[in-house]
C-alpha positions in Angstrom: -14.8 -25.1 292.9 -17.6 -23.9 290.6 -16.1 -21.8 287.8 -19.5 -20.6 286.6 -21.0 -20.9 283.1 -18.5 -21.6 280.4 -20.9 -20.6 277.6 -23.6 -17.9 277.8 -26.4 -18.7 275.4 -27.4 -16.0 272.8 -31.0 -15.4 271.9 -30.4 -17.4 268.6 -28.6 -20.4 270.2 -29.3 -23.7 268.5 -31.6 -26.1 270.2 -28.8 -28.7 270.7 -26.5 -26.2 272.4 -29.3 -24.9 274.6 -30.3 -28.4 275.7 -26.7 -29.2 276.4 -26.3 -26.0 278.5 -29.5 -26.8 280.4 -28.2 -30.3 281.2 -24.8 -28.9 282.3 -26.5 -26.5 284.7 -28.8 -29.2 286.1 -25.8 -31.5 286.7 -23.9 -28.6 288.3 -26.8 -27.8 290.5 -27.5 -31.4 291.6 -23.8 -31.9 292.4 -23.8 -28.7 294.4 -26.8 -29.9 296.4 -25.2 -33.3 296.9 -22.0 -31.7 298.1 -23.9 -29.3 300.5 -25.5 -32.4 302.1 -22.0 -33.9 302.5 -23.1 -37.1 300.6 -19.7 -37.5 298.8 -21.1 -38.6 295.5 -21.0 -37.4 291.9 -23.8 -37.0 289.4 -22.9 -40.2 287.6 -23.1 -42.2 290.8 -26.5 -40.6 291.5 -27.6 -41.9 288.0 -26.4 -45.4 288.8 -28.3 -45.5 292.1 -31.3 -44.0 290.3 -31.3 -46.7 287.6 -31.0 -49.5 290.1 -33.7 -48.0 292.3 -36.1 -47.5 289.3 -35.3 -50.6 287.3 -34.1 -53.1 289.8 -31.0 -55.3 289.5 -29.2 -55.6 286.2 -25.9 -56.6 284.7 -23.0 -54.2 284.7 -23.3 -54.0 280.9 -27.0 -53.1 281.0 -26.3 -50.5 283.7 -23.4 -49.0 281.8 -25.5 -48.7 278.7 -28.4 -47.1 280.7 -26.1 -44.3 282.1 -23.9 -44.1 278.9 -20.6 -45.2 280.4 -17.9 -47.4 278.9 -17.1 -50.7 280.7 -13.9 -49.4 282.4 -15.6 -46.3 283.8 -18.6 -48.3 285.0 -16.2 -50.8 286.8 -14.6 -47.8 288.7 -18.0 -46.4 289.6 -19.3 -49.8 290.8 -16.1 -50.3 292.9 -16.6 -47.0 294.6 -20.3 -47.5 295.2 -19.7 -51.0 296.4 -17.0 -49.8 298.7 -19.4 -47.3 300.3 -21.9 -50.2 300.8 -24.5 -48.8 298.4 -24.6 -51.8 296.0 -23.5 -55.4 295.7 -22.5 -57.7 292.9 -24.5 -60.9 292.9 -24.2 -64.1 290.8 -26.5 -64.0 287.7 -29.3 -66.5 287.9 -28.9 -67.8 284.3 -25.3 -66.9 283.3 -22.5 -68.1 285.6 -20.1 -65.7 283.9 -22.2 -62.6 284.6 -23.0 -60.7 287.8 -26.1 -58.7 288.6 -25.8 -55.4 290.3 -28.3 -54.5 293.0 -28.9 -51.8 295.6 -28.3 -52.5 299.2 -30.7 -51.1 301.9 -28.0 -48.4 302.5 -27.9 -47.6 298.8 -31.7 -47.3 298.7 -31.6 -44.9 301.7 -28.8 -42.9 300.1 -30.8 -42.7 296.8 -33.8 -41.3 298.7 -31.6 -38.5 300.1 -30.2 -37.8 296.6 -33.7 -37.6 295.2 -34.4 -34.6 297.4 -31.3 -32.9 296.0 -32.5 -33.5 292.4 -36.0 -32.4 293.2 -34.8 -29.1 294.7 -32.8 -28.3 291.6 -35.5 -29.2 289.2 -38.0 -27.1 291.1 -35.7 -24.1 291.1 -35.1 -24.6 287.3 -38.9 -24.5 286.7 -39.8 -21.8 289.3 -40.6 -19.2 286.6 -42.9 -21.6 284.7 -46.6 -22.0 285.3 -48.1 -25.5 285.7 -49.3 -25.4 282.1 -45.9 -24.3 280.9 -44.2 -27.1 282.8 -46.6 -29.6 281.3 -46.0 -28.3 277.8 -42.2 -28.3 278.3 -42.3 -31.9 279.4 -44.5 -32.8 276.5 -42.2 -31.0 274.0 -39.1 -32.6 275.3 -40.7 -36.1 275.2 -41.8 -35.5 271.6 -38.3 -34.4 270.7 -36.8 -37.4 272.4 -39.2 -39.8 270.6 -38.5 -38.1 267.2 -34.7 -38.4 267.7 -34.9 -42.1 268.8 -37.2 -42.9 265.8 -34.7 -41.1 263.5 -31.8 -43.0 265.0 -33.6 -46.3 264.5 -34.2 -45.4 260.9 -30.5 -44.5 260.4 -29.4 -47.9 261.8 -31.6 -49.9 259.4 
């Protein structure tokens, strides 16, 4: 059941809150599209399939870091996706103690279906923007991301 927005932004909403609200609505929209297609997956599982499709096989630790999950949560997600036949755990080439996670053909096909769900939601989100506004928004968000990552690196040192 979709309860609707929990927070309605004001005209003076902080950038962080606004970005968080946009992300929440994107996730909600993508999950609704996935449910409407009867694909039976959640957004986090979509992200896992996306990372594997985009980056190729990786360890569970690398995958967990890339989708910001802890080890226990990642194991549960991998168990579910492996049970559906979308991925497999394979021995690591260099480390006998580790496993590599890779997409199966069925997982790659499922990811292609999920991508159309994501694209419809992103298109709807940007419908009121011109091509130039879309380009600028993308540029602004990339610059914000780089600045935040640079700042986080400085704070670690």
